[in-house]
C-alpha positions in Angstrom: -83.7 -70.2 -11.9 -86.2 -71.3 -14.5 -89.7 -71.6 -13.1 -90.5 -75.3 -12.8 -94.3 -75.1 -12.3 -95.2 -76.2 -15.8 -92.9 -79.2 -15.5 -94.1 -80.4 -12.1 -97.8 -80.1 -12.4 -98.4 -83.4 -14.4 -96.4 -85.4 -11.9 -98.2 -83.8 -9.0 -101.6 -84.7 -10.4 -100.6 -88.3 -10.5 -99.6 -88.3 -6.9 -102.2 -85.9 -5.4 -104.4 -88.7 -4.1 -101.6 -90.3 -2.2 -100.6 -86.9 -0.8 -104.2 -86.3 0.4 -104.3 -89.7 2.1 -101.0 -89.1 3.8 -102.1 -85.6 4.9 -105.3 -87.0 6.5 -103.2 -89.3 8.7 -100.6 -86.6 9.3 -103.2 -84.1 10.6 -104.5 -86.5 13.1 -101.0 -87.2 14.4 -100.2 -83.5 14.2 -102.8 -82.6 16.8 -101.4 -85.2 19.1 -97.8 -84.0 18.5 -98.9 -80.4 19.2 -100.5 -81.4 22.4 -97.5 -83.4 23.4 -95.3 -80.4 22.6 -97.4 -78.2 24.9 -97.2 -80.7 27.7 -93.6 -81.7 27.3 -92.2 -78.3 26.3 -88.9 -79.1 24.6 -89.7 -80.9 21.4 -86.9 -80.7 18.9 -86.4 -82.6 15.6 -83.2 -84.0 14.4 -82.0 -86.1 11.5 -78.9 -88.1 10.8 -78.9 -87.6 7.1 -76.3 -85.4 5.4 -77.3 -81.9 4.6 -79.9 -82.1 1.9 -78.5 -79.2 -0.1 -74.8 -80.0 0.3 -72.6 -79.9 -2.7 -71.4 -83.5 -3.5 -69.8 -85.6 -6.1 -71.5 -85.9 -9.5 -70.3 -89.5 -9.9 -73.1 -92.0 -10.4 -72.6 -95.1 -8.3 -75.0 -97.9 -9.6 -73.7 -100.7 -7.4 -71.6 -101.0 -4.3 -71.4 -104.1 -2.0 -71.2 -102.0 1.2 -74.1 -99.8 0.2 -76.1 -102.8 -0.9 -75.4 -104.4 2.4 -76.6 -101.2 4.2 -79.8 -101.3 2.2 -80.5 -104.9 3.0 -79.8 -104.3 6.7 -82.1 -101.3 6.8 -84.9 -103.2 5.2 -84.4 -105.9 7.7 -84.8 -103.4 10.6 -87.8 -101.8 8.9 -89.5 -105.3 8.6 -89.2 -105.6 12.4 -90.3 -102.0 13.1 -91.7 -99.9 10.2 -91.5 -96.7 12.3 -87.7 -96.5 12.1 -87.4 -93.3 10.0 -83.6 -93.4 10.3 -83.5 -96.7 8.5 -85.5 -95.3 5.6 -83.2 -92.3 5.5 -80.2 -94.6 5.1 -81.7 -96.2 2.0 -82.8 -92.9 0.6 -79.3 -91.4 1.1 -77.8 -94.2 -1.0 -80.4 -93.8 -3.8 -79.7 -90.0 -3.7 -76.0 -90.6 -4.1 -76.8 -93.0 -7.1 -79.0 -90.3 -8.7 -82.1 -92.5 -8.6 -85.0 -90.2 -7.6 -87.7 -92.6 -8.5 -86.3 -95.2 -6.1 -86.0 -92.5 -3.5 -89.7 -91.7 -4.0 -90.7 -95.3 -3.6 -88.9 -95.7 -0.3 -90.1 -92.3 0.9 -93.7 -93.2 0.2 -93.4 -96.4 2.3 -91.8 -94.4 5.1 -94.7 -91.8 5.1 -97.3 -94.6 5.1 -95.7 -95.9 8.3 -94.8 -92.6 9.9 -97.6 -90.2 8.9 -97.2 -88.1 12.1 -93.4 -87.7 12.1 -92.0 -84.2 11.2 -88.7 -85.9 10.5 -90.4 -88.1 8.0 -92.1 -85.1 6.4 -88.7 -83.4 6.1 -87.2 -86.5 4.5 -90.1 -86.9 2.1 -89.8 -83.2 1.1 -86.1 -83.7 0.3 -87.1 -86.6 -2.0 -89.7 -84.4 -3.6 -87.1 -81.9 -4.5 -85.0 -84.6 -6.1 -88.2 -85.5 -8.1 -88.7 -81.9 -9.2 -91.8 -81.3 -7.1 -91.0 -78.2 -5.0 -94.7 -77.5 -4.3 -95.2 -80.9 -2.7 -92.0 -80.4 -0.7 -93.3 -77.0 0.5 -96.6 -78.6 1.6 -94.8 -81.0 4.0 -92.1 -78.7 5.2 -94.6 -76.1 6.3 -96.4 -78.7 8.3 -93.1 -79.7 9.9 -92.6 -76.1 11.0 -96.0 -76.0 12.5 -94.9 -78.6 14.9 -91.4 -77.2 15.5 -90.8 -73.7 14.2 -87.1 -74.0 15.2 -86.5 -77.0 12.8 -83.5 -75.4 11.2 -83.0 -77.9 8.4 -86.6 -77.6 7.5 -86.1 -73.8 7.0 -83.1 -74.3 4.8 -84.8 -77.0 2.7 -87.9 -74.8 2.4 -85.7 -72.0 1.2 -84.4 -74.3 -1.6 -87.9 -75.3 -2.5 -89.1 -71.6 -2.7 -86.0 -70.9 -4.8 -87.1 -73.5 -7.3 -90.4 -71.8 -7.4 -88.7 -68.4 -8.1 -89.9 -66.9 -4.8 -86.7 -65.2 -3.7 -88.1 -63.2 -0.8 -89.5 -66.3 0.8 -86.3 -68.2 0.3 -84.3 -65.4 1.9 -86.7 -65.2 4.8 -86.3 -68.8 5.7 -82.5 -68.7 5.4 -82.4 -65.6 7.6 -84.5 -67.5 10.2 -82.2 -70.6 9.9 -79.1 -68.5 10.6 -80.7 -66.7 13.4 -81.7 -70.0 15.0 -78.3 -71.6 14.5 -75.5 -69.2 13.6 -73.1 -72.1 13.1 -75.2 -74.0 10.5 -72.9 -73.8 7.5 -75.4 -74.9 4.9 -77.6 -71.9 5.4 -74.7 -69.5 4.8 -73.8 -71.3 1.5 -77.4 -71.3 0.3 -77.8 -67.6 1.1 -74.5 -66.7 -0.5 -75.5 -68.5 -3.7 -78.8 -66.7 -3.6 -77.2 -63.3 -3.1 -74.8 -64.0 -5.9 -77.8 -64.9 -8.2 -79.2 -61.5 -7.2 -75.8 -59.8 -7.9 -75.6 -58.8 -4.3 -72.0 -59.7 -4.2 -71.0 -57.9 -1.0 -73.6 -59.7 1.0 -72.6 -63.0 -0.7 -69.0 -62.4 0.3 -70.0 -61.7 3.9 -71.8 -65.1 4.1 -68.8 -66.8 2.5 -66.6 -65.2 5.1 -68.7 -66.7 7.8 -68.6 -70.0 6.1 -64.8 -70.2 5.8 -64.6 -69.2 9.5 -66.8 -72.2 10.3 -65.0 -74.6 7.9 -61.5 -73.2 7.2 -60.2 -76.4 5.6 -62.7 -76.3 2.7 -60.8 -75.0 -0.4 -64.0 -74.7 -2.4 -65.5 -72.2 0.0 -62.3 -70.1 -0.1 -62.5 -70.0 -3.9 -66.1 -68.9 -3.6 -65.1 -66.2 -1.1 -62.4 -64.9 -3.4 -64.8 -64.9 -6.4 -67.5 -63.0 -4.5 -65.0 -60.5 -3.2 -63.7 -59.9 -6.7 -67.2 -59.4 -8.1 -67.9 -57.0 -5.3 -64.9 -55.0 -6.3 -62.9 -55.8 -3.1 -59.8 -56.8 -5.0 -57.4 -56.5 -2.1 -59.3 -59.0 0.1 -60.0 -61.2 -2.9 -56.2 -61.4 -3.5 -55.7 -62.4 0.2 -58.4 -65.1 -0.2 -56.5 -66.6 -3.1 -53.2 -66.2 -1.2 -54.7 -68.4 1.5 -55.7 -71.0 -1.1 -52.2 -71.0 -2.6 -50.8 -71.9 0.9 -53.4 -74.7 1.2 -53.0 -76.1 -2.3 -49.7 -75.0 -3.8 -50.1 -77.4 -6.7 -53.4 -75.8 -7.9 -52.7 -73.3 -10.8 -56.0 -71.4 -10.6 -55.5 -69.7 -7.2 -52.0 -68.4 -8.3 -53.4 -66.9 -11.6 -56.3 -65.3 -9.9 -54.1 -64.0 -7.1 -52.1 -62.3 -9.8 -55.2 -60.8 -11.4 -56.6 -59.5 -8.1 -53.3 -58.1 -7.0 -53.0 -56.1 -10.2 -56.7 -55.0 -9.9 -56.0 -53.9 -6.3 -53.1 -51.7 -7.5 -50.3 -53.9 -6.4 -48.8 -54.3 -9.9 -45.4 -55.5 -8.7 -46.8 -58.4 -6.7 -49.1 -59.2 -9.5 -46.2 -59.2 -12.0 -44.2 -61.6 -9.8 -47.2 -63.8 -9.5 -47.6 -64.0 -13.2 -43.9 -64.9 -13.5 -44.2 -67.6 -10.9 -47.3 -69.0 -12.8 -45.5 -69.3 -16.1 -42.5 -71.0 -14.5 -44.5 -73.3 -12.2 -47.3 -74.3 -14.6 -45.7 -74.0 -18.1 -48.1 -76.5 -19.6 -51.2 -74.7 -18.4 -53.3 -73.1 -21.1 -52.8 -69.7 -19.4 -49.0 -69.8 -19.2 -48.5 -67.7 -22.3 -51.1 -65.2 -21.2 -49.3 -65.0 -17.8 -46.0 -64.3 -19.6 -47.6 -61.7 -21.8 -49.0 -59.9 -18.8 -45.8 -60.1 -16.9 -43.9 -58.6 -19.9 -46.4 -55.8 -20.2 -45.5 -54.8 -16.6 -41.8 -55.0 -17.2 -41.2 -58.6 -16.1 -41.4 -62.0 -17.9 -38.6 -64.0 -19.3 -35.2 -62.2 -20.0 
């Protein structure tokens, strides 16, 4: 990924005074939180927001009555109690969905002013900083959240994303490894690590993570497609074909899995099954741009139209 340091430094300079002020308050609260943790023993952070790194729709929603009502209700609750981090998170999540990072930042700044000692607030603020292309600021707050709770899994995964934006692959992988060790069922960490392995062209490892992911969320077609793609890139064409076969059963009206099943079957040495798959493709999806290519390949293997 392109290094963002040159892009983010001007914005960081503008906000550094505010960060310093927040940090002063946070450190005072941090010592109290650490003491409470030692005395109480089982401090764990949690958040009700959706996974910060999850893949979502690219549709921009500028106005929605239900969302607007949610925002109004959240501000009402905050007026009564400014320490309600979950209410700020509701507003931030809506602005995130609307692709409005500056509005996210405004709300997050107010949240931090009222909750300077909350690791969950630091995590939420860091997520907003990534939306505002400020990974170094995000790293600052996530590291402090992990001082309070080293087992804050979502902080590890978000920190991995931030280090990835700073082109620090080793640090990113280390935090993802930690997140998966702490919670082997945290799907987001597998997806992030698979994407990172793919970027590094370590396709076998990427496929292993995608296999873990589809076992956790077997109904997600997108993850099965990623698994098949990683297996193909790793040269494991037989298992890639089986992944695409699974998708065909899940989504029989999707043309791409059938075409890719044909390709991977042939690559795995199963030419007859591949030929029949190409034939099925040209008959089932005759208007697809690859229909003629499917027929050509089927003919080359002794099949195709009579």
